[in-house]
C-alpha positions as CSV (number, residue, x, y, z in Angstrom):
1,K,164.7,80.1,103.8
2,V,164.6,83.8,104.8
3,K,162.6,85.4,107.5
4,Y,160.7,87.9,105.3
5,A,159.6,87.8,101.7
6,I,157.8,91.0,100.5
7,P,155.8,90.8,97.3
8,I,156.2,93.6,94.8
9,N,154.9,94.5,91.4
10,S,158.2,93.9,89.6
11,A,161.9,93.2,90.2
12,T,162.7,96.6,88.8
13,S,160.6,98.1,91.6
14,G,162.2,95.7,94.0
15,L,165.7,96.9,93.1
16,S,164.6,100.5,93.5
17,V,162.8,100.0,96.8
18,S,165.8,98.1,98.1
19,L,168.2,100.9,97.1
20,A,165.9,103.4,98.9
21,A,165.8,101.2,102.0
22,S,169.6,100.9,101.9
23,G,170.1,104.7,102.1
24,I,171.9,104.9,98.7
25,G,171.7,108.5,97.6
26,P,173.0,111.2,95.3
27,G,176.6,110.8,94.3
28,D,176.9,107.4,95.9
29,E,178.5,104.7,93.7
30,V,177.0,101.2,93.3
31,I,178.9,98.4,91.7
32,V,176.9,96.5,89.0
33,P,177.9,94.0,86.4
34,A,178.2,95.2,82.8
35,L,176.1,92.2,81.7
36,S,172.6,92.4,83.1
37,F,169.1,93.6,82.3
38,T,168.9,97.4,82.1
39,A,167.0,97.6,85.4
40,T,170.1,96.8,87.4
41,G,171.9,99.9,86.4
42,T,168.9,102.2,85.8
43,S,167.5,101.6,89.3
44,V,170.7,103.1,90.7
45,L,170.3,106.2,88.5
46,M,166.8,106.8,90.0
47,F,168.5,108.0,93.2
48,N,171.0,110.2,91.4
49,S,173.6,107.6,92.3
50,I,176.3,106.3,89.9
51,P,176.2,102.8,88.6
52,V,179.8,101.6,88.3
53,F,179.9,98.9,85.7
54,V,182.4,96.0,86.2
55,D,183.4,93.3,83.7
56,V,182.1,89.8,83.8
57,D,184.0,86.5,83.6
58,P,183.9,85.4,80.0
59,K,183.2,81.8,81.0
60,T,180.3,82.3,83.4
61,F,179.1,85.8,82.5
62,L,179.0,86.6,86.2
63,M,180.6,89.6,87.9
64,D,184.4,89.7,88.0
65,L,185.5,90.7,91.5
66,T,189.1,91.3,90.3
67,D,187.7,94.1,88.1
68,A,185.4,95.3,90.8
69,E,188.4,95.6,93.2
70,H,189.9,98.2,90.8
71,R,186.7,100.3,90.7
72,I,186.2,100.9,94.4
73,T,186.4,104.5,95.5
74,S,185.6,106.5,98.6
75,K,182.1,107.0,97.1
76,T,181.3,103.3,96.6
77,K,178.5,102.5,99.0
78,G,176.8,99.4,97.6
79,M,176.7,96.6,95.1
80,I,174.1,94.7,93.1
81,P,175.7,91.4,92.1
82,V,173.6,89.5,89.5
83,H,173.1,85.7,89.6
84,L,172.6,84.9,85.9
85,Y,171.4,82.0,83.8
86,G,170.6,79.9,86.8
87,Q,174.2,80.2,88.1
88,A,175.1,81.4,91.6
89,L,178.1,83.7,92.0
90,N,180.9,82.6,94.3
91,M,179.2,84.0,97.4
92,D,182.1,83.3,99.8
93,S,184.3,85.7,97.7
94,L,181.5,88.2,97.2
95,M,180.6,88.4,100.9
96,D,184.2,88.8,101.8
97,F,184.5,91.6,99.2
98,A,181.4,93.4,100.5
99,Q,182.5,93.2,104.1
100,R,186.1,94.4,103.4
101,H,184.7,97.4,101.6
102,E,181.7,97.9,103.9
103,L,179.3,97.7,101.0
104,F,175.5,97.3,101.2
105,M,174.6,94.3,99.1
106,I,171.4,93.8,97.2
107,E,171.4,90.5,95.3
108,D,169.7,90.4,91.9
109,A,168.5,86.8,91.7
110,C,165.9,87.4,89.0
111,Q,167.4,84.7,86.8
112,A,168.6,82.2,89.4
113,H,165.5,81.1,91.3
114,G,166.5,78.1,93.4
115,A,170.2,78.3,92.6
116,E,172.5,77.6,95.5
117,W,176.0,78.3,96.7
118,N,177.2,75.8,99.3
119,G,173.7,74.8,100.1
120,K,172.3,78.3,100.6
121,R,169.9,79.9,98.0
122,T,170.7,82.9,95.9
123,G,169.0,86.1,97.1
124,T,169.6,85.2,100.8
125,F,173.2,86.2,101.3
126,G,173.1,90.0,101.0
127,A,171.1,92.4,103.1
128,L,168.3,92.1,100.5
129,G,167.6,89.8,97.5
130,C,165.4,90.7,94.6
131,F,163.4,88.2,92.4
132,S,161.4,88.6,89.2
133,F,158.3,86.6,88.3
134,F,158.1,88.0,84.8
135,P,156.6,85.4,82.4
136,S,160.0,84.9,80.6
137,K,161.9,84.1,83.9
138,N,162.6,80.6,85.1
139,L,159.8,81.0,87.7
140,G,157.3,83.1,85.8
141,A,153.9,84.5,86.7
142,F,150.9,85.2,84.4
143,G,152.0,88.9,84.4
144,D,154.7,90.9,86.0
145,G,155.7,90.4,89.6
146,G,158.5,90.1,92.1
147,A,159.6,89.7,95.6
148,I,162.3,91.0,98.0
149,A,163.9,88.7,100.4
150,A,165.2,89.9,103.8
151,N,166.4,88.6,107.1
152,D,166.5,91.9,108.9
153,L,163.2,93.0,110.4
154,S,164.0,96.7,110.3
155,L,164.8,96.5,106.6
156,A,161.7,94.5,105.9
157,K,159.5,97.1,107.7
158,K,161.2,99.9,105.8
159,I,160.5,98.2,102.5
160,C,156.8,97.6,103.5
161,L,156.5,101.3,104.3
162,L,158.1,102.3,101.0
163,C,155.8,100.0,99.1
164,N,152.6,101.2,100.8
165,Y,153.0,105.0,100.8
166,G,154.4,105.1,104.3
167,S,151.4,103.3,105.8
168,V,151.5,100.2,107.9
169,Q,147.9,99.2,106.9
170,K,146.1,98.9,103.6
């Protein structure tokens, strides 16, 4: 239930392309949970940006916004919350947090296909949502694969250009 779904070769590439489209750059800080697949943090490093690791709730293993609140600085530009083990984060609190701090949000929904928060699917709240179709995921493909969800046409176009060497045609 998003306007645009852009296929990509992997969720790792999806996170990287999403960060590029968001304008995250050298020295910018991006909040990520301490518990996630390595791609969540390393995709941030690809842009000479700084992943800021925050604790997770010991009951859900999802990002702890209380800890995140303490890690905000003037360099914090974005966040990559991770929906994990089929669980959706509390998106009401997360959206409020992102808006208060003017953060670009890329949801990592690679392990929560179809999960919902108040009737809305994970990966559709933030500016962009990334999904993995790796064979071990809960919605796996024969090989690697992924998708980026977007509702903003300009972001979707930017992502398509980034994925196709700057060209609008094959």
